[in-house]
VOKE-600353 format. One record per atom (N, C-alpha, C, O): residue in three letters; y, x negated, z; atom name. Coordinates in steps of 0.05 Angstrom, whole numbers, always signed. Layout:
atom residu:Ala north:Y east:X up:Z atome:CA $
...
//
This chain:
atom residu:Met north:+1831 east:-3557 up:-438 atome:N $
atom residu:Met north:+1850 east:-3584 up:-431 atome:CA $
atom residu:Met north:+1877 east:-3562 up:-418 atome:C $
atom residu:Met north:+1886 east:-3566 up:-396 atome:O $
atom residu:Asp north:+1888 east:-3542 up:-434 atome:N $
atom residu:Asp north:+1906 east:-3531 up:-424 atome:CA $
atom residu:Asp north:+1904 east:-3511 up:-402 atome:C $
atom residu:Asp north:+1922 east:-3510 up:-385 atome:O $
atom residu:Ser north:+1882 east:-3494 up:-403 atome:N $
atom residu:Ser north:+1876 east:-3485 up:-376 atome:CA $
atom residu:Ser north:+1872 east:-3499 up:-361 atome:C $
atom residu:Ser north:+1880 east:-3489 up:-340 atome:O $
atom residu:Asp north:+1861 east:-3523 up:-355 atome:N $
atom residu:Asp north:+1863 east:-3539 up:-330 atome:CA $
atom residu:Asp north:+1888 east:-3545 up:-320 atome:C $
atom residu:Asp north:+1893 east:-3544 up:-296 atome:O $
atom residu:Leu north:+1909 east:-3552 up:-343 atome:N $
atom residu:Leu north:+1930 east:-3559 up:-325 atome:CA $
atom residu:Leu north:+1945 east:-3523 up:-320 atome:C $
atom residu:Leu north:+1947 east:-3514 up:-297 atome:O $
atom residu:Leu north:+1951 east:-3510 up:-338 atome:N $
atom residu:Leu north:+1955 east:-3481 up:-316 atome:CA $
atom residu:Leu north:+1937 east:-3470 up:-293 atome:C $
atom residu:Leu north:+1942 east:-3448 up:-281 atome:O $
atom residu:Thr north:+1916 east:-3485 up:-287 atome:N $
atom residu:Thr north:+1899 east:-3479 up:-262 atome:CA $
atom residu:Thr north:+1910 east:-3498 up:-239 atome:C $
atom residu:Thr north:+1912 east:-3493 up:-215 atome:O $
atom residu:Ile north:+1917 east:-3520 up:-251 atome:N $
atom residu:Ile north:+1933 east:-3536 up:-225 atome:CA $
atom residu:Ile north:+1961 east:-3533 up:-225 atome:C $
atom residu:Ile north:+1974 east:-3543 up:-206 atome:O $
atom residu:Ile north:+1975 east:-3518 up:-248 atome:N $
atom residu:Ile north:+1999 east:-3513 up:-238 atome:CA $
atom residu:Ile north:+2003 east:-3489 up:-220 atome:C $
atom residu:Ile north:+2021 east:-3487 up:-203 atome:O $
atom residu:Leu north:+1981 east:-3467 up:-227 atome:N $
atom residu:Leu north:+1985 east:-3445 up:-211 atome:CA $
atom residu:Leu north:+1972 east:-3452 up:-190 atome:C $
atom residu:Leu north:+1984 east:-3440 up:-172 atome:O $
atom residu:Thr north:+1951 east:-3466 up:-179 atome:N $
atom residu:Thr north:+1948 east:-3473 up:-157 atome:CA $
atom residu:Thr north:+1963 east:-3487 up:-138 atome:C $
atom residu:Thr north:+1957 east:-3481 up:-115 atome:O $
atom residu:Ile north:+1983 east:-3506 up:-143 atome:N $
atom residu:Ile north:+2002 east:-3510 up:-129 atome:CA $
atom residu:Ile north:+2023 east:-3496 up:-121 atome:C $
atom residu:Ile north:+2037 east:-3502 up:-102 atome:O $
atom residu:Ile north:+2028 east:-3469 up:-142 atome:N $
atom residu:Ile north:+2048 east:-3454 up:-131 atome:CA $
atom residu:Ile north:+2031 east:-3435 up:-110 atome:C $
atom residu:Ile north:+2044 east:-3428 up:-90 atome:O $
atom residu:Ala north:+2010 east:-3427 up:-110 atome:N $
atom residu:Ala north:+1995 east:-3407 up:-88 atome:CA $
atom residu:Ala north:+1999 east:-3432 up:-64 atome:C $
atom residu:Ala north:+2011 east:-3424 up:-44 atome:O $
atom residu:Ile north:+1992 east:-3453 up:-64 atome:N $
atom residu:Ile north:+1999 east:-3469 up:-40 atome:CA $
atom residu:Ile north:+2016 east:-3473 up:-36 atome:C $
atom residu:Ile north:+2017 east:-3481 up:-13 atome:O $
atom residu:Val north:+2039 east:-3472 up:-47 atome:N $
atom residu:Val north:+2067 east:-3472 up:-36 atome:CA $
atom residu:Val north:+2077 east:-3444 up:-13 atome:C $
atom residu:Val north:+2086 east:-3445 up:+10 atome:O $
atom residu:Ile north:+2070 east:-3420 up:-34 atome:N $
atom residu:Ile north:+2069 east:-3397 up:-26 atome:CA $
atom residu:Ile north:+2051 east:-3387 up:+5 atome:C $
atom residu:Ile north:+2058 east:-3373 up:+24 atome:O $
atom residu:Ala north:+2032 east:-3398 up:-1 atome:N $
atom residu:Ala north:+2016 east:-3402 up:+29 atome:CA $
atom residu:Ala north:+2023 east:-3417 up:+50 atome:C $
atom residu:Ala north:+2018 east:-3410 up:+73 atome:O $
atom residu:Trp north:+2034 east:-3442 up:+44 atome:N $
atom residu:Trp north:+2042 east:-3458 up:+62 atome:CA $
atom residu:Trp north:+2066 east:-3451 up:+75 atome:C $
atom residu:Trp north:+2073 east:-3462 up:+96 atome:O $
atom residu:Lys north:+2090 east:-3421 up:+58 atome:N $
atom residu:Lys north:+2110 east:-3410 up:+69 atome:CA $
atom residu:Lys north:+2103 east:-3390 up:+88 atome:C $
atom residu:Lys north:+2111 east:-3386 up:+111 atome:O $
atom residu:Val north:+2083 east:-3374 up:+72 atome:N $
atom residu:Val north:+2076 east:-3342 up:+84 atome:CA $
atom residu:Val north:+2063 east:-3342 up:+114 atome:C $
atom residu:Val north:+2071 east:-3328 up:+133 atome:O $
atom residu:Phe north:+2039 east:-3360 up:+115 atome:N $
atom residu:Phe north:+2017 east:-3361 up:+131 atome:CA $
atom residu:Phe north:+2025 east:-3383 up:+150 atome:C $
atom residu:Phe north:+2039 east:-3402 up:+144 atome:O $
atom residu:Lys north:+2013 east:-3378 up:+177 atome:N $
atom residu:Lys north:+2013 east:-3395 up:+202 atome:CA $
atom residu:Lys north:+1986 east:-3396 up:+211 atome:C $
atom residu:Lys north:+1969 east:-3378 up:+211 atome:O $
atom residu:Gly north:+1986 east:-3422 up:+221 atome:N $
atom residu:Gly north:+1954 east:-3427 up:+241 atome:CA $
atom residu:Gly north:+1942 east:-3431 up:+221 atome:C $
atom residu:Gly north:+1946 east:-3445 up:+202 atome:O $
atom residu:Val north:+1921 east:-3414 up:+228 atome:N $
atom residu:Val north:+1886 east:-3417 up:+224 atome:CA $
atom residu:Val north:+1886 east:-3404 up:+202 atome:C $
atom residu:Val north:+1867 east:-3409 up:+188 atome:O $
atom residu:Ile north:+1905 east:-3384 up:+192 atome:N $
atom residu:Ile north:+1903 east:-3368 up:+167 atome:CA $
atom residu:Ile north:+1908 east:-3386 up:+141 atome:C $
atom residu:Ile north:+1898 east:-3388 up:+118 atome:O $
atom residu:Lys north:+1935 east:-3402 up:+157 atome:N $
atom residu:Lys north:+1937 east:-3415 up:+146 atome:CA $
atom residu:Lys north:+1926 east:-3434 up:+124 atome:C $
atom residu:Lys north:+1931 east:-3436 up:+100 atome:O $
atom residu:Thr north:+1906 east:-3450 up:+145 atome:N $
atom residu:Thr north:+1880 east:-3465 up:+132 atome:CA $
atom residu:Thr north:+1862 east:-3452 up:+119 atome:C $
atom residu:Thr north:+1850 east:-3464 up:+101 atome:O $
atom residu:Val north:+1859 east:-3437 up:+123 atome:N $
atom residu:Val north:+1839 east:-3413 up:+113 atome:CA $
atom residu:Val north:+1846 east:-3411 up:+80 atome:C $
atom residu:Val north:+1831 east:-3417 up:+62 atome:O $
atom residu:Ala north:+1871 east:-3401 up:+78 atome:N $
atom residu:Ala north:+1878 east:-3397 up:+56 atome:CA $
atom residu:Ala north:+1889 east:-3420 up:+32 atome:C $
atom residu:Ala north:+1888 east:-3416 up:+8 atome:O $
atom residu:Leu north:+1899 east:-3440 up:+45 atome:N $
atom residu:Leu north:+1894 east:-3464 up:+28 atome:CA $
atom residu:Leu north:+1866 east:-3473 up:+18 atome:C $
atom residu:Leu north:+1860 east:-3479 up:-6 atome:O $
atom residu:Ala north:+1850 east:-3474 up:+38 atome:N $
atom residu:Ala north:+1821 east:-3483 up:+32 atome:CA $
atom residu:Ala north:+1810 east:-3463 up:+9 atome:C $
atom residu:Ala north:+1798 east:-3470 up:-12 atome:O $
atom residu:Val north:+1816 east:-3441 up:+17 atome:N $
atom residu:Val north:+1799 east:-3418 up:-6 atome:CA $
atom residu:Val north:+1816 east:-3426 up:-34 atome:C $
atom residu:Val north:+1804 east:-3432 up:-55 atome:O $
atom residu:Ile north:+1838 east:-3426 up:-32 atome:N $
atom residu:Ile north:+1855 east:-3434 up:-56 atome:CA $
atom residu:Ile north:+1849 east:-3451 up:-78 atome:C $
atom residu:Ile north:+1849 east:-3449 up:-102 atome:O $
atom residu:Leu north:+1841 east:-3478 up:-54 atome:N $
atom residu:Leu north:+1830 east:-3502 up:-66 atome:CA $
atom residu:Leu north:+1802 east:-3511 up:-75 atome:C $
atom residu:Leu north:+1796 east:-3530 up:-89 atome:O $
atom residu:Ile north:+1780 east:-3485 up:-60 atome:N $
atom residu:Ile north:+1760 east:-3485 up:-76 atome:CA $
atom residu:Ile north:+1753 east:-3467 up:-97 atome:C $
atom residu:Ile north:+1735 east:-3474 up:-113 atome:O $
atom residu:Ala north:+1767 east:-3442 up:-100 atome:N $
atom residu:Ala north:+1770 east:-3429 up:-122 atome:CA $
atom residu:Ala north:+1779 east:-3450 up:-147 atome:C $
atom residu:Ala north:+1763 east:-3450 up:-166 atome:O $
atom residu:Ala north:+1804 east:-3469 up:-148 atome:N $
atom residu:Ala north:+1810 east:-3475 up:-169 atome:CA $
atom residu:Ala north:+1795 east:-3499 up:-174 atome:C $
atom residu:Ala north:+1800 east:-3514 up:-194 atome:O $
atom residu:Ala north:+1774 east:-3505 up:-156 atome:N $
atom residu:Ala north:+1759 east:-3532 up:-157 atome:CA $
atom residu:Ala north:+1737 east:-3520 up:-173 atome:C $
atom residu:Ala north:+1728 east:-3533 up:-192 atome:O $
atom residu:Ile north:+1726 east:-3493 up:-167 atome:N $
atom residu:Ile north:+1707 east:-3478 up:-182 atome:CA $
atom residu:Ile north:+1708 east:-3472 up:-205 atome:C $
atom residu:Ile north:+1689 east:-3475 up:-221 atome:O $
atom residu:Phe north:+1735 east:-3462 up:-213 atome:N $
atom residu:Phe north:+1749 east:-3456 up:-236 atome:CA $
atom residu:Phe north:+1748 east:-3490 up:-259 atome:C $
atom residu:Phe north:+1734 east:-3494 up:-279 atome:O $
atom residu:Val north:+1762 east:-3502 up:-251 atome:N $
atom residu:Val north:+1758 east:-3525 up:-261 atome:CA $
atom residu:Val north:+1734 east:-3543 up:-266 atome:C $
atom residu:Val north:+1733 east:-3556 up:-287 atome:O $
atom residu:Phe north:+1720 east:-3545 up:-252 atome:N $
atom residu:Phe north:+1691 east:-3559 up:-252 atome:CA $
atom residu:Phe north:+1670 east:-3544 up:-267 atome:C $
atom residu:Phe north:+1653 east:-3554 up:-282 atome:O $
atom residu:Gly north:+1674 east:-3516 up:-260 atome:N $
atom residu:Gly north:+1653 east:-3495 up:-276 atome:CA $
atom residu:Gly north:+1628 east:-3494 up:-259 atome:C $
atom residu:Gly north:+1604 east:-3496 up:-265 atome:O $
atom residu:Gly north:+1642 east:-3490 up:-232 atome:N $
atom residu:Gly north:+1615 east:-3477 up:-214 atome:CA $
atom residu:Gly north:+1602 east:-3500 up:-194 atome:C $
atom residu:Gly north:+1612 east:-3520 up:-184 atome:O $
atom residu:Phe north:+1582 east:-3490 up:-192 atome:N $
atom residu:Phe north:+1569 east:-3504 up:-172 atome:CA $
atom residu:Phe north:+1550 east:-3522 up:-179 atome:C $
atom residu:Phe north:+1541 east:-3536 up:-161 atome:O $
atom residu:Ala north:+1539 east:-3524 up:-207 atome:N $
atom residu:Ala north:+1519 east:-3534 up:-214 atome:CA $
atom residu:Ala north:+1524 east:-3564 up:-230 atome:C $
atom residu:Ala north:+1505 east:-3577 up:-238 atome:O $
//
């Protein structure tokens, strides 16, 4: 459970950084990749 909380915190930090650094389509792609990676890590893959 602690790793899930840590993942959520790191995901929020990554989203904030991507939001400030990137612009336009690159921002959208970066945010999608961050959220997909966090979901795969938390929920344990595609199965």
